[in-house]
N, C-alpha and C positions, 0 to 999 in steps of 0.2 A: 546573469552577469551583465551589468550595464556597460555600454561602450566606453572605452578609455579615450580621453582626449589627449592630443599630442603633448600637452604641457605636463601631464602626469608621467608619461613615458620618459619625457626629457628629464624630469626631476630625478627619476630612478636611475637613468643613465648617468647623469652628472655625479650622483653619489657613488655609483658602482665604479666609474672610472677613477674618481678620487681615491676610493679604497684601493684600487689596483695600483695607482701611482704611489701610494703610501705602503705598498707591499703587504697589505692586509688580506688581499684575495689574489687568486691567479687570474690571468687574462681570460681564460675560458669560463670563468665563473661570472663574468660581467652579465651575460645574458640570463644566467640563472637567477641572479639577484633582481634583475629587472622583472623577470617573470614572477618571481616570488612576491615582490612588492605589488605588482598589478593584480595578482590573484588574492592578495591578503587585504589590501585597503578597500574599504567600502566607498564606492563612488556614487555621486548624486547624478540624477538625470537632468537636473536643472543647471544649466551652464550660466554662471554669473562670475564676475571677477572675484568676488568674495569666496565662492565655492571653489574656484580654481586655486586660489592662494591657500585655502584651508586644506584642500586635498594634497597640494604640493608639500605643505608642511607635514602632513601625516606621512606621506611617502618618505620624505627625508628622515623624519623622526624614527619611523619603523626600521629603515635600513641601518641607520647609524646605531640604533639600540640593539639590533639583531647581529650585526656583523662588526 
């Protein structure tokens, strides 16, 4: 597993909190969703702005389609 950069974890957190605020998940599920996204999305070892934005898009898309 490649290291996760903070922006990826932040994107997952933003989506999870938004789902909580919309009553789609429970508060204690927030960390589960973040972990799920970080374990599911394929990350790249080359850190560029384009790669960061693409991975952030994938994280958001995955969580919104799954939950």
